[in-house]
Every structure is written in C-alpha cells, then in structure tokens.
All heavy atoms as a GROMACS GRO file, in nm:
protein
  599
    1MET      N    1   0.221   0.479   1.348
    1MET     CA    2   0.077   0.467   1.332
    1MET      C    3   0.014   0.592   1.396
    1MET      O    4   0.047   0.644   1.494
    1MET     CB    5   0.029   0.339   1.416
    1MET     CG    6  -0.105   0.301   1.362
    1MET     SD    7  -0.173   0.147   1.450
    1MET     CE    8  -0.031   0.038   1.418
    2LEU      N    9  -0.087   0.645   1.330
    2LEU     CA   10  -0.156   0.757   1.368
    2LEU      C   11  -0.300   0.740   1.422
    2LEU      O   12  -0.398   0.763   1.357
    2LEU     CB   13  -0.167   0.871   1.256
    2LEU     CG   14  -0.033   0.916   1.197
    2LEU    CD1   15  -0.055   0.994   1.078
    2LEU    CD2   16   0.052   0.980   1.300
    3SER      N   17  -0.307   0.674   1.538
    3SER     CA   18  -0.437   0.638   1.587
    3SER      C   19  -0.529   0.751   1.627
    3SER      O   20  -0.650   0.740   1.629
    3SER     CB   21  -0.416   0.544   1.712
    3SER     OG   22  -0.351   0.607   1.814
    4ASP      N   23  -0.466   0.875   1.638
    4ASP     CA   24  -0.548   0.994   1.680
    4ASP      C   25  -0.586   1.069   1.547
    4ASP      O   26  -0.634   1.188   1.565
    4ASP     CB   27  -0.477   1.073   1.782
    4ASP     CG   28  -0.341   1.124   1.732
    4ASP    OD1   29  -0.295   1.070   1.631
    4ASP    OD2   30  -0.285   1.227   1.797
    5ALA      N   31  -0.561   1.017   1.438
    5ALA     CA   32  -0.598   1.089   1.324
    5ALA      C   33  -0.747   1.104   1.300
    5ALA      O   34  -0.818   1.004   1.346
    5ALA     CB   35  -0.533   1.014   1.195
    6PRO      N   36  -0.791   1.209   1.230
    6PRO     CA   37  -0.938   1.216   1.209
    6PRO      C   38  -1.001   1.104   1.132
    6PRO      O   39  -0.912   1.038   1.060
    6PRO     CB   40  -0.944   1.346   1.126
    6PRO     CG   41  -0.818   1.422   1.154
    6PRO     CD   42  -0.712   1.318   1.187
    7ASP      N   43  -1.120   1.085   1.140
    7ASP     CA   44  -1.184   0.975   1.075
    7ASP      C   45  -1.173   0.969   0.928
    7ASP      O   46  -1.141   0.864   0.853
    7ASP     CB   47  -1.335   0.968   1.099
    7ASP     CG   48  -1.366   0.922   1.245
    7ASP    OD1   49  -1.273   0.862   1.304
    7ASP    OD2   50  -1.482   0.947   1.294
    8TRP      N   51  -1.169   1.089   0.864
    8TRP     CA   52  -1.157   1.102   0.723
    8TRP      C   53  -1.012   1.053   0.674
    8TRP      O   54  -1.000   0.998   0.572
    8TRP     CB   55  -1.194   1.235   0.670
    8TRP     CG   56  -1.096   1.345   0.705
    8TRP    CD1   57  -1.107   1.424   0.815
    8TRP    CD2   58  -0.994   1.394   0.636
    8TRP    NE1   59  -1.005   1.513   0.823
    8TRP    CE2   60  -0.927   1.499   0.702
    8TRP    CE3   61  -0.918   1.353   0.513
    8TRP    CZ2   62  -0.815   1.562   0.659
    8TRP    CZ3   63  -0.812   1.419   0.469
    8TRP    CH2   64  -0.764   1.521   0.553
    9ILE      N   65  -0.914   1.076   0.752
    9ILE     CA   66  -0.784   1.031   0.719
    9ILE      C   67  -0.767   0.882   0.734
    9ILE      O   68  -0.715   0.809   0.649
    9ILE     CB   69  -0.669   1.100   0.802
    9ILE    CG1   70  -0.662   1.248   0.764
    9ILE    CG2   71  -0.536   1.036   0.787
    9ILE    CD1   72  -0.560   1.321   0.855
   10MET      N   73  -0.838   0.833   0.838
   10MET     CA   74  -0.829   0.692   0.856
   10MET      C   75  -0.902   0.616   0.734
   10MET      O   76  -0.854   0.512   0.688
   10MET     CB   77  -0.903   0.645   0.988
   10MET     CG   78  -0.837   0.705   1.111
   10MET     SD   79  -0.670   0.654   1.137
   10MET     CE   80  -0.700   0.486   1.192
   11GLU      N   81  -1.008   0.668   0.698
   11GLU     CA   82  -1.087   0.613   0.584
   11GLU      C   83  -1.009   0.616   0.455
   11GLU      O   84  -0.989   0.521   0.380
   11GLU     CB   85  -1.222   0.692   0.561
   11GLU     CG   86  -1.307   0.637   0.444
   11GLU     CD   87  -1.342   0.490   0.457
   11GLU    OE1   88  -1.348   0.432   0.568
   11GLU    OE2   89  -1.353   0.420   0.351
   12ARG      N   90  -0.944   0.724   0.428
   12ARG     CA   91  -0.859   0.746   0.308
   12ARG      C   92  -0.734   0.641   0.304
   12ARG      O   93  -0.698   0.583   0.203
   12ARG     CB   94  -0.797   0.884   0.296
   12ARG     CG   95  -0.908   0.984   0.264
   12ARG     CD   96  -0.966   0.981   0.129
   12ARG     NE   97  -0.873   0.985   0.010
   12ARG     CZ   98  -0.834   1.098  -0.047
   12ARG    NH1   99  -0.887   1.214  -0.016
   12ARG    NH2  100  -0.752   1.087  -0.156
   13ARG      N  101  -0.688   0.623   0.418
   13ARG     CA  102  -0.576   0.523   0.442
   13ARG      C  103  -0.618   0.388   0.416
   13ARG      O  104  -0.553   0.311   0.351
   13ARG     CB  105  -0.518   0.540   0.580
   13ARG     CG  106  -0.390   0.468   0.613
   13ARG     CD  107  -0.343   0.475   0.756
   13ARG     NE  108  -0.321   0.614   0.804
   13ARG     CZ  109  -0.328   0.649   0.918
   13ARG    NH1  110  -0.365   0.564   1.020
   13ARG    NH2  111  -0.301   0.774   0.961
   14ARG      N  112  -0.734   0.357   0.468
   14ARG     CA  113  -0.802   0.219   0.437
   14ARG      C  114  -0.820   0.209   0.281
   14ARG      O  115  -0.794   0.094   0.225
   14ARG     CB  116  -0.924   0.198   0.509
   14ARG     CG  117  -0.899   0.155   0.660
   14ARG     CD  118  -1.034   0.113   0.730
   14ARG     NE  119  -1.122   0.228   0.748
   14ARG     CZ  120  -1.127   0.315   0.841
   14ARG    NH1  121  -1.043   0.292   0.936
   14ARG    NH2  122  -1.216   0.404   0.840
   15GLU      N  123  -0.874   0.302   0.218
   15GLU     CA  124  -0.903   0.305   0.077
   15GLU      C  125  -0.783   0.282  -0.006
   15GLU      O  126  -0.767   0.200  -0.102
   15GLU     CB  127  -0.970   0.429   0.029
   15GLU     CG  128  -1.108   0.441   0.076
   15GLU     CD  129  -1.169   0.580   0.050
   15GLU    OE1  130  -1.098   0.668  -0.004
   15GLU    OE2  131  -1.283   0.598   0.092
   16LEU      N  132  -0.670   0.343   0.032
   16LEU     CA  133  -0.536   0.331  -0.033
   16LEU      C  134  -0.494   0.179  -0.022
   16LEU      O  135  -0.450   0.118  -0.110
   16LEU     CB  136  -0.432   0.432   0.036
   16LEU     CG  137  -0.287   0.395  -0.005
   16LEU    CD1  138  -0.268   0.424  -0.151
   16LEU    CD2  139  -0.196   0.500   0.081
   17GLY      N  140  -0.498   0.130   0.103
   17GLY     CA  141  -0.459  -0.016   0.125
   17GLY      C  142  -0.535  -0.110   0.052
   17GLY      O  143  -0.478  -0.198   0.001
   18GLU      N  144  -0.668  -0.081   0.034
   18GLU     CA  145  -0.754  -0.168  -0.042
   18GLU      C  146  -0.705  -0.167  -0.192
   18GLU      O  147  -0.701  -0.268  -0.252
   18GLU     CB  148  -0.898  -0.130  -0.028
   18GLU     CG  149  -0.957  -0.171   0.114
   18GLU     CD  150  -1.094  -0.111   0.127
   18GLU    OE1  151  -1.157  -0.061   0.044
   18GLU    OE2  152  -1.145  -0.127   0.243
   19ARG      N  153  -0.682  -0.044  -0.237
   19ARG     CA  154  -0.641  -0.039  -0.377
   19ARG      C  155  -0.514  -0.108  -0.401
   19ARG      O  156  -0.494  -0.179  -0.510
   19ARG     CB  157  -0.627   0.114  -0.422
   19ARG     CG  158  -0.777   0.167  -0.459
   19ARG     CD  159  -0.752   0.312  -0.524
   19ARG     NE  160  -0.695   0.412  -0.435
   19ARG     CZ  161  -0.768   0.486  -0.356
   19ARG    NH1  162  -0.900   0.463  -0.340
   19ARG    NH2  163  -0.712   0.570  -0.271
   20ILE      N  164  -0.416  -0.096  -0.312
   20ILE     CA  165  -0.288  -0.165  -0.328
   20ILE      C  166  -0.305  -0.319  -0.319
   20ILE      O  167  -0.258  -0.393  -0.408
   20ILE     CB  168  -0.184  -0.123  -0.220
   20ILE    CG1  169  -0.150   0.021  -0.251
   20ILE    CG2  170  -0.062  -0.217  -0.216
   20ILE    CD1  171  -0.063   0.078  -0.131
   21ALA      N  172  -0.386  -0.370  -0.224
   21ALA     CA  173  -0.412  -0.500  -0.216
   21ALA      C  174  -0.495  -0.560  -0.342
   21ALA      O  175  -0.461  -0.665  -0.390
   21ALA     CB  176  -0.497  -0.540  -0.084
   22ASP      N  177  -0.576  -0.481  -0.391
   22ASP     CA  178  -0.661  -0.524  -0.513
   22ASP      C  179  -0.563  -0.538  -0.633
   22ASP      O  180  -0.571  -0.631  -0.709
   22ASP     CB  181  -0.771  -0.424  -0.540
   22ASP     CG  182  -0.880  -0.443  -0.442
   22ASP    OD1  183  -0.895  -0.537  -0.363
   22ASP    OD2  184  -0.974  -0.343  -0.438
   23ARG      N  185  -0.480  -0.434  -0.652
   23ARG     CA  186  -0.396  -0.432  -0.762
   23ARG      C  187  -0.295  -0.551  -0.750
   23ARG      O  188  -0.256  -0.613  -0.847
   23ARG     CB  189  -0.312  -0.304  -0.770
   23ARG     CG  190  -0.395  -0.187  -0.815
   23ARG     CD  191  -0.426  -0.198  -0.959
   23ARG     NE  192  -0.501  -0.092  -1.009
   23ARG     CZ  193  -0.512  -0.060  -1.132
   23ARG    NH1  194  -0.469  -0.132  -1.225
   23ARG    NH2  195  -0.586   0.049  -1.159
   24ARG      N  196  -0.240  -0.577  -0.635
   24ARG     CA  197  -0.157  -0.687  -0.605
   24ARG      C  198  -0.226  -0.816  -0.643
   24ARG      O  199  -0.167  -0.907  -0.718
   24ARG     CB  200  -0.103  -0.692  -0.458
   24ARG     CG  201  -0.012  -0.801  -0.436
   24ARG     CD  202   0.038  -0.799  -0.284
   24ARG     NE  203  -0.068  -0.794  -0.194
   24ARG     CZ  204  -0.140  -0.904  -0.157
   24ARG    NH1  205  -0.122  -1.012  -0.218
   24ARG    NH2  206  -0.239  -0.891  -0.068
   25ALA      N  207  -0.346  -0.836  -0.598
   25ALA     CA  208  -0.421  -0.956  -0.625
   25ALA      C  209  -0.455  -0.973  -0.778
   25ALA      O  210  -0.435  -1.083  -0.841
   25ALA     CB  211  -0.550  -0.963  -0.556
   26GLU      N  212  -0.483  -0.869  -0.846
   26GLU     CA  213  -0.508  -0.865  -0.995
   26GLU      C  214  -0.374  -0.908  -1.065
   26GLU      O  215  -0.381  -0.974  -1.164
   26GLU     CB  216  -0.544  -0.724  -1.045
   26GLU     CG  217  -0.688  -0.697  -1.002
   26GLU     CD  218  -0.724  -0.547  -1.025
   26GLU    OE1  219  -0.644  -0.477  -1.087
   26GLU    OE2  220  -0.831  -0.502  -0.988
   27ALA      N  221  -0.268  -0.872  -1.010
   27ALA     CA  222  -0.130  -0.906  -1.075
   27ALA      C  223  -0.091  -1.041  -1.038
   27ALA      O  224   0.014  -1.079  -1.075
   27ALA     CB  225  -0.030  -0.790  -1.040
   28HIS      N  226  -0.168  -1.118  -0.949
   28HIS     CA  227  -0.133  -1.246  -0.909
   28HIS      C  228   0.003  -1.252  -0.819
   28HIS      O  229   0.075  -1.347  -0.833
   28HIS     CB  230  -0.126  -1.347  -1.023
   28HIS     CG  231  -0.252  -1.350  -1.107
   28HIS    ND1  232  -0.366  -1.401  -1.065
   28HIS    CD2  233  -0.276  -1.306  -1.228
   28HIS    CE1  234  -0.461  -1.392  -1.155
   28HIS    NE2  235  -0.412  -1.328  -1.264
   29HIS      N  236   0.015  -1.152  -0.739
   29HIS     CA  237   0.136  -1.148  -0.658
   29HIS      C  238   0.095  -1.182  -0.518
   29HIS      O  239  -0.014  -1.148  -0.471
   29HIS     CB  240   0.183  -1.001  -0.653
   29HIS     CG  241   0.266  -0.952  -0.761
   29HIS    ND1  242   0.392  -0.994  -0.787
   29HIS    CD2  243   0.230  -0.868  -0.856
   29HIS    CE1  244   0.446  -0.941  -0.893
   29HIS    NE2  245   0.342  -0.856  -0.940
   30THR      N  246   0.179  -1.260  -0.448
   30THR     CA  247   0.156  -1.275  -0.304
   30THR      C  248   0.209  -1.156  -0.246
   30THR      O  249   0.271  -1.067  -0.306
   30THR     CB  250   0.239  -1.399  -0.248
   30THR    OG1  251   0.376  -1.362  -0.282
   30THR    CG2  252   0.204  -1.525  -0.328
   31GLN      N  253   0.203  -1.140  -0.105
   31GLN     CA  254   0.252  -1.025  -0.042
   31GLN      C  255   0.412  -1.034  -0.044
   31GLN      O  256   0.476  -0.926  -0.046
   31GLN     CB  257   0.209  -1.010   0.104
   31GLN     CG  258   0.073  -0.956   0.119
   31GLN     CD  259   0.033  -0.935   0.263
   31GLN    OE1  260   0.079  -1.003   0.348
   31GLN    NE2  261  -0.047  -0.836   0.283
   32GLU      N  262   0.465  -1.147  -0.054
   32GLU     CA  263   0.611  -1.168  -0.049
   32GLU      C  264   0.671  -1.101  -0.176
   32GLU      O  265   0.784  -1.043  -0.166
   32GLU     CB  266   0.644  -1.314  -0.022
   32GLU     CG  267   0.635  -1.337   0.131
   32GLU     CD  268   0.581  -1.468   0.152
   32GLU    OE1  269   0.570  -1.555   0.060
   32GLU    OE2  270   0.547  -1.488   0.259
   33SER      N  271   0.626  -1.133  -0.295
   33SER     CA  272   0.695  -1.084  -0.407
   33SER      C  273   0.714  -0.933  -0.422
   33SER      O  274   0.811  -0.890  -0.453
   33SER     CB  275   0.630  -1.147  -0.540
   33SER     OG  276   0.494  -1.114  -0.558
   34PRO      N  277   0.610  -0.849  -0.394
   34PRO     CA  278   0.638  -0.711  -0.396
   34PRO      C  279   0.738  -0.661  -0.281
   34PRO      O  280   0.817  -0.572  -0.301
   34PRO     CB  281   0.499  -0.641  -0.367
   34PRO     CG  282   0.397  -0.747  -0.398
   34PRO     CD  283   0.467  -0.872  -0.380
   35CYS      N  284   0.738  -0.735  -0.172
   35CYS     CA  285   0.831  -0.712  -0.069
   35CYS      C  286   0.967  -0.725  -0.103
   35CYS      O  287   1.055  -0.653  -0.078
   35CYS     CB  288   0.797  -0.787   0.051
   35CYS     SG  289   0.640  -0.740   0.139
   36GLU      N  290   0.994  -0.838  -0.173
   36GLU     CA  291   1.124  -0.875  -0.223
   36GLU      C  292   1.175  -0.769  -0.329
   36GLU      O  293   1.296  -0.727  -0.329
   36GLU     CB  294   1.136  -1.014  -0.284
   36GLU     CG  295   1.112  -1.121  -0.191
   36GLU     CD  296   1.094  -1.263  -0.264
   36GLU    OE1  297   1.111  -1.269  -0.383
   36GLU    OE2  298   1.068  -1.360  -0.183
   37ALA      N  299   1.081  -0.727  -0.413
   37ALA     CA  300   1.119  -0.624  -0.512
   37ALA      C  301   1.133  -0.482  -0.457
   37ALA      O  302   1.218  -0.409  -0.522
   37ALA     CB  303   1.019  -0.630  -0.628
   38THR      N  304   1.062  -0.459  -0.357
   38THR     CA  305   1.075  -0.311  -0.305
   38THR      C  306   1.160  -0.306  -0.182
   38THR      O  307   1.202  -0.175  -0.149
   38THR     CB  308   0.934  -0.270  -0.256
   38THR    OG1  309   0.881  -0.355  -0.154
   38THR    CG2  310   0.832  -0.267  -0.378
   39GLY      N  311   1.192  -0.407  -0.124
   39GLY     CA  312   1.269  -0.396  -0.003
   39GLY      C  313   1.184  -0.374   0.121
   39GLY      O  314   1.237  -0.360   0.238
   40LEU      N  315   1.066  -0.364   0.112
   40LEU     CA  316   0.966  -0.353   0.228
   40LEU      C  317   0.956  -0.485   0.304
   40LEU      O  318   0.955  -0.585   0.242
   40LEU     CB  319   0.829  -0.314   0.190
   40LEU     CG  320   0.810  -0.176   0.122
   40LEU    CD1  321   0.668  -0.158   0.068
   40LEU    CD2  322   0.845  -0.061   0.228
   41SER      N  323   0.931  -0.472   0.434
   41SER     CA  324   0.908  -0.593   0.513
   41SER      C  325   0.758  -0.643   0.480
   41SER      O  326   0.677  -0.555   0.445
   41SER     CB  327   0.928  -0.582   0.662
   41SER     OG  328   0.832  -0.499   0.711
   42ARG      N  329   0.736  -0.762   0.496
   42ARG     CA  330   0.602  -0.813   0.478
   42ARG      C  331   0.502  -0.746   0.580
   42ARG      O  332   0.393  -0.706   0.548
   42ARG     CB  333   0.596  -0.972   0.504
   42ARG     CG  334   0.458  -1.014   0.460
   42ARG     CD  335   0.461  -1.173   0.443
   42ARG     NE  336   0.324  -1.211   0.416
   42ARG     CZ  337   0.278  -1.335   0.446
   42ARG    NH1  338   0.350  -1.419   0.500
   42ARG    NH2  339   0.154  -1.362   0.412
   43ALA      N  340   0.553  -0.727   0.702
   43ALA     CA  341   0.470  -0.664   0.806
   43ALA      C  342   0.439  -0.520   0.771
   43ALA      O  343   0.326  -0.473   0.792
   43ALA     CB  344   0.550  -0.657   0.941
   44THR      N  345   0.529  -0.451   0.711
   44THR     CA  346   0.508  -0.316   0.661
   44THR      C  347   0.402  -0.319   0.554
   44THR      O  348   0.311  -0.236   0.560
   44THR     CB  349   0.633  -0.241   0.606
   44THR    OG1  350   0.729  -0.233   0.719
   44THR    CG2  351   0.599  -0.106   0.552
   45LEU      N  352   0.410  -0.401   0.457
   45LEU     CA  353   0.308  -0.414   0.352
   45LEU      C  354   0.181  -0.452   0.405
   45LEU      O  355   0.070  -0.394   0.366
   45LEU     CB  356   0.355  -0.503   0.238
   45LEU     CG  357   0.248  -0.519   0.117
   45LEU    CD1  358   0.247  -0.384   0.053
   45LEU    CD2  359   0.310  -0.617   0.024
   46GLN      N  360   0.167  -0.543   0.499
   46GLN     CA  361   0.049  -0.580   0.561
   46GLN      C  362  -0.025  -0.455   0.626
   46GLN      O  363  -0.140  -0.431   0.626
   46GLN     CB  364   0.065  -0.690   0.668
   46GLN     CG  365   0.092  -0.822   0.604
   46GLN     CD  366   0.132  -0.934   0.704
   46GLN    OE1  367   0.187  -0.901   0.814
   46GLN    NE2  368   0.105  -1.053   0.683
   47ARG      N  369   0.060  -0.380   0.702
   47ARG     CA  370   0.004  -0.259   0.768
   47ARG      C  371  -0.043  -0.164   0.671
   47ARG      O  372  -0.149  -0.082   0.694
   47ARG     CB  373   0.117  -0.204   0.861
   47ARG     CG  374   0.137  -0.277   0.989
   47ARG     CD  375   0.212  -0.209   1.097
   47ARG     NE  376   0.338  -0.161   1.057
   47ARG     CZ  377   0.458  -0.231   1.052
   47ARG    NH1  378   0.454  -0.355   1.104
   47ARG    NH2  379   0.564  -0.182   1.002
   48ILE      N  380   0.030  -0.134   0.556
   48ILE     CA  381  -0.012  -0.040   0.451
   48ILE      C  382  -0.153  -0.098   0.403
   48ILE      O  383  -0.243  -0.019   0.386
   48ILE     CB  384   0.086  -0.032   0.348
   48ILE    CG1  385   0.215   0.040   0.403
   48ILE    CG2  386   0.030   0.044   0.225
   48ILE    CD1  387   0.334   0.042   0.308
   49GLU      N  388  -0.152  -0.222   0.360
   49GLU     CA  389  -0.276  -0.282   0.300
   49GLU      C  390  -0.394  -0.273   0.401
   49GLU      O  391  -0.514  -0.263   0.356
   49GLU     CB  392  -0.256  -0.420   0.248
   49GLU     CG  393  -0.163  -0.412   0.122
   49GLU     CD  394  -0.154  -0.562   0.065
   49GLU    OE1  395  -0.209  -0.652   0.122
   49GLU    OE2  396  -0.093  -0.567  -0.046
   50ALA      N  397  -0.365  -0.291   0.520
   50ALA     CA  398  -0.476  -0.287   0.630
   50ALA      C  399  -0.512  -0.147   0.660
   50ALA      O  400  -0.614  -0.126   0.738
   50ALA     CB  401  -0.427  -0.355   0.751
   51GLY      N  402  -0.438  -0.039   0.613
   51GLY     CA  403  -0.477   0.099   0.635
   51GLY      C  404  -0.428   0.138   0.783
   51GLY      O  405  -0.477   0.236   0.836
   52GLU      N  406  -0.335   0.068   0.834
   52GLU     CA  407  -0.288   0.101   0.974
   52GLU      C  408  -0.177   0.188   0.983
   52GLU      O  409  -0.136   0.246   1.085
   52GLU     CB  410  -0.246  -0.032   1.036
   52GLU     CG  411  -0.367  -0.132   1.044
   52GLU     CD  412  -0.315  -0.264   1.103
   52GLU    OE1  413  -0.189  -0.282   1.114
   52GLU    OE2  414  -0.403  -0.353   1.133
   53THR      N  415  -0.110   0.235   0.864
   53THR     CA  416   0.002   0.312   0.860
   53THR      C  417   0.002   0.395   0.732
   53THR      O  418  -0.055   0.358   0.633
   53THR     CB  419   0.138   0.237   0.865
   53THR    OG1  420   0.239   0.323   0.896
   53THR    CG2  421   0.164   0.146   0.751
   54ASP      N  422   0.066   0.512   0.738
   54ASP     CA  423   0.095   0.601   0.620
   54ASP      C  424   0.219   0.560   0.553
   54ASP      O  425   0.335   0.564   0.609
   54ASP     CB  426   0.100   0.747   0.667
   54ASP     CG  427  -0.029   0.794   0.718
   54ASP    OD1  428  -0.135   0.763   0.658
   54ASP    OD2  429  -0.027   0.886   0.809
   55PRO      N  430   0.208   0.505   0.421
   55PRO     CA  431   0.327   0.468   0.354
   55PRO      C  432   0.409   0.593   0.315
   55PRO      O  433   0.352   0.698   0.290
   55PRO     CB  434   0.284   0.395   0.239
   55PRO     CG  435   0.140   0.439   0.215
   55PRO     CD  436   0.090   0.481   0.350
   56ARG      N  437   0.537   0.573   0.303
   56ARG     CA  438   0.629   0.682   0.256
   56ARG      C  439   0.609   0.689   0.112
   56ARG      O  440   0.564   0.600   0.038
   56ARG     CB  441   0.774   0.649   0.293
   56ARG     CG  442   0.805   0.646   0.428
   56ARG     CD  443   0.956   0.612   0.438
   56ARG     NE  444   0.998   0.621   0.582
   56ARG     CZ  445   1.059   0.518   0.646
   56ARG    NH1  446   1.097   0.408   0.570
   56ARG    NH2  447   1.087   0.524   0.777
   57TYR      N  448   0.632   0.819   0.055
   57TYR     CA  449   0.612   0.842  -0.088
   57TYR      C  450   0.698   0.744  -0.167
   57TYR      O  451   0.653   0.684  -0.266
   57TYR     CB  452   0.648   0.991  -0.117
   57TYR     CG  453   0.636   1.027  -0.258
   57TYR    CD1  454   0.505   1.036  -0.311
   57TYR    CD2  455   0.747   1.048  -0.337
   57TYR    CE1  456   0.489   1.073  -0.445
   57TYR    CE2  457   0.738   1.085  -0.473
   57TYR     CZ  458   0.607   1.098  -0.533
   57TYR     OH  459   0.600   1.129  -0.662
   58GLY      N  460   0.825   0.728  -0.127
   58GLY     CA  461   0.912   0.642  -0.206
   58GLY      C  462   0.862   0.488  -0.198
   58GLY      O  463   0.871   0.425  -0.305
   59ASP      N  464   0.801   0.457  -0.090
   59ASP     CA  465   0.738   0.314  -0.086
   59ASP      C  466   0.630   0.304  -0.179
   59ASP      O  467   0.614   0.202  -0.248
   59ASP     CB  468   0.702   0.277   0.055
   59ASP     CG  469   0.807   0.279   0.152
   59ASP    OD1  470   0.928   0.263   0.113
   59ASP    OD2  471   0.777   0.286   0.279
   60LEU      N  472   0.539   0.405  -0.191
   60LEU     CA  473   0.440   0.408  -0.290
   60LEU      C  474   0.482   0.395  -0.428
   60LEU      O  475   0.432   0.331  -0.516
   60LEU     CB  476   0.347   0.529  -0.263
   60LEU     CG  477   0.256   0.530  -0.148
   60LEU    CD1  478   0.182   0.656  -0.142
   60LEU    CD2  479   0.157   0.405  -0.157
   61LEU      N  480   0.600   0.466  -0.459
   61LEU     CA  481   0.650   0.469  -0.586
   61LEU      C  482   0.706   0.323  -0.628
   61LEU      O  483   0.675   0.280  -0.735
   61LEU     CB  484   0.771   0.565  -0.602
   61LEU     CG  485   0.727   0.715  -0.611
   61LEU    CD1  486   0.856   0.800  -0.604
   61LEU    CD2  487   0.649   0.747  -0.733
   62ARG      N  488   0.774   0.262  -0.534
   62ARG     CA  489   0.825   0.128  -0.556
   62ARG      C  490   0.718   0.023  -0.562
   62ARG      O  491   0.719  -0.056  -0.657
   62ARG     CB  492   0.916   0.086  -0.439
   62ARG     CG  493   1.050   0.163  -0.445
   62ARG     CD  494   1.151   0.100  -0.359
   62ARG     NE  495   1.123   0.117  -0.215
   62ARG     CZ  496   1.154   0.231  -0.137
   62ARG    NH1  497   1.218   0.324  -0.203
   62ARG    NH2  498   1.128   0.239  -0.013
   63ILE      N  499   0.610   0.038  -0.475
   63ILE     CA  500   0.491  -0.054  -0.495
   63ILE      C  501   0.422  -0.033  -0.626
   63ILE      O  502   0.389  -0.136  -0.694
   63ILE     CB  503   0.391  -0.028  -0.372
   63ILE    CG1  504   0.456  -0.073  -0.248
   63ILE    CG2  505   0.260  -0.104  -0.410
   63ILE    CD1  506   0.373  -0.019  -0.129
   64GLY      N  507   0.403   0.085  -0.672
   64GLY     CA  508   0.340   0.112  -0.797
   64GLY      C  509   0.436   0.049  -0.918
   64GLY      O  510   0.381  -0.009  -1.013
   65GLU      N  511   0.562   0.067  -0.904
   65GLU     CA  512   0.642   0.016  -1.014
   65GLU      C  513   0.631  -0.134  -1.020
   65GLU      O  514   0.610  -0.196  -1.131
   65GLU     CB  515   0.792   0.055  -0.969
   65GLU     CG  516   0.893   0.004  -1.077
   65GLU     CD  517   0.893   0.083  -1.210
   65GLU    OE1  518   0.828   0.197  -1.212
   65GLU    OE2  519   0.935   0.028  -1.311
   66VAL      N  520   0.627  -0.208  -0.907
   66VAL     CA  521   0.625  -0.350  -0.901
   66VAL      C  522   0.485  -0.404  -0.952
   66VAL      O  523   0.477  -0.497  -1.034
   66VAL     CB  524   0.636  -0.404  -0.757
   66VAL    CG1  525   0.598  -0.559  -0.751
   66VAL    CG2  526   0.777  -0.392  -0.710
   67LEU      N  527   0.384  -0.320  -0.929
   67LEU     CA  528   0.246  -0.359  -0.973
   67LEU      C  529   0.205  -0.294  -1.109
   67LEU      O  530   0.096  -0.311  -1.152
   67LEU     CB  531   0.130  -0.320  -0.854
   67LEU     CG  532   0.164  -0.373  -0.733
   67LEU    CD1  533   0.057  -0.324  -0.627
   67LEU    CD2  534   0.151  -0.527  -0.734
   68HIS      N  535   0.308  -0.233  -1.169
   68HIS     CA  536   0.280  -0.153  -1.304
   68HIS      C  537   0.158  -0.071  -1.292
   68HIS      O  538   0.070  -0.080  -1.383
   68HIS     CB  539   0.263  -0.261  -1.416
   68HIS     CG  540   0.380  -0.360  -1.415
   68HIS    ND1  541   0.511  -0.318  -1.464
   68HIS    CD2  542   0.389  -0.490  -1.374
   68HIS    CE1  543   0.587  -0.429  -1.460
   68HIS    NE2  544   0.518  -0.532  -1.413
   69THR      N  545   0.161   0.004  -1.189
   69THR     CA  546   0.046   0.096  -1.166
   69THR      C  547   0.099   0.240  -1.122
   69THR      O  548   0.182   0.254  -1.038
   69THR     CB  549  -0.046   0.046  -1.047
   69THR    OG1  550  -0.083  -0.081  -1.072
   69THR    CG2  551  -0.160   0.124  -1.019
   70GLU      N  552   0.041   0.337  -1.176
   70GLU     CA  553   0.083   0.476  -1.147
   70GLU      C  554   0.046   0.508  -1.012
   70GLU      O  555  -0.054   0.461  -0.968
   70GLU     CB  556   0.011   0.574  -1.247
   70GLU     CG  557   0.061   0.572  -1.390
   70GLU     CD  558   0.202   0.616  -1.402
   70GLU    OE1  559   0.254   0.702  -1.332
   70GLU    OE2  560   0.269   0.550  -1.488
   71ILE      N  561   0.127   0.587  -0.935
   71ILE     CA  562   0.097   0.622  -0.798
   71ILE      C  563  -0.036   0.688  -0.794
   71ILE      O  564  -0.108   0.679  -0.692
   71ILE     CB  565   0.210   0.703  -0.744
   71ILE    CG1  566   0.195   0.716  -0.596
   71ILE    CG2  567   0.227   0.837  -0.810
   71ILE    CD1  568   0.308   0.782  -0.521
   72ALA      N  569  -0.078   0.772  -0.896
   72ALA     CA  570  -0.207   0.845  -0.891
   72ALA      C  571  -0.314   0.749  -0.883
   72ALA      O  572  -0.420   0.780  -0.819
   72ALA     CB  573  -0.216   0.930  -1.019
   73VAL      N  574  -0.304   0.630  -0.946
   73VAL     CA  575  -0.410   0.534  -0.941
   73VAL      C  576  -0.414   0.472  -0.805
   73VAL      O  577  -0.532   0.458  -0.741
   73VAL     CB  578  -0.384   0.418  -1.047
   73VAL    CG1  579  -0.482   0.297  -1.025
   73VAL    CG2  580  -0.393   0.477  -1.190
   74LEU      N  581  -0.304   0.456  -0.737
   74LEU     CA  582  -0.304   0.399  -0.604
   74LEU      C  583  -0.370   0.488  -0.495
   74LEU      O  584  -0.446   0.448  -0.411
   74LEU     CB  585  -0.163   0.362  -0.554
   74LEU     CG  586  -0.087   0.257  -0.639
   74LEU    CD1  587   0.046   0.233  -0.586
   74LEU    CD2  588  -0.179   0.121  -0.629
   75VAL      N  589  -0.330   0.616  -0.509
   75VAL     CA  590  -0.380   0.716  -0.405
   75VAL      C  591  -0.516   0.770  -0.446
   75VAL      O  592  -0.579   0.822  -0.359
   75VAL     CB  593  -0.281   0.830  -0.387
   75VAL    CG1  594  -0.146   0.778  -0.330
   75VAL    CG2  595  -0.266   0.910  -0.510
   76GLY      N  596  -0.565   0.740  -0.564
   76GLY     CA  597  -0.699   0.770  -0.600
   76GLY      C  598  -0.718   0.920  -0.626
   76GLY      O  599  -0.809   0.981  -0.609
   0.00000   0.00000   0.00000
C-alpha cells in the first residue's frame, strides 16, 4: 500500500477500483467469481476495488479477461 502517494495517484487508484467494481457488477459477478477465475484472493480484489493498492499488470489483464473488458477501459 502506498499511503504516502500524492493525492492525484490516490484518486486515479480509486477511479480504477470503481471501474473494476462497476464492470464486475454489470457482469453480475460477485467478488468471488473473478477471484476463482484469476487466482486473486478476495482480500486483494477488495483492496483493488477500494483503491487501496496498486494492482499488478498481470492481475489487471486477468481481471479484464474475466470481465470481458479491455485493460485500456479499466485504466481509463
């Protein structure tokens, strides 16, 4: 977690998490189904969606694949 990150980074991280959560909800997924498909823990996905952590590039690719969403859409 990067608690000393500048405000603009924190805001972008929150926006990314919101887009992931929105896409997941639109696809009618619980948090558990993307976790099972990607190998991420539920706690990790919760932190990503809450904007509390920077996801790894590979994690974003896997999340995008499960949600049928290009990574560019997720990162905005």
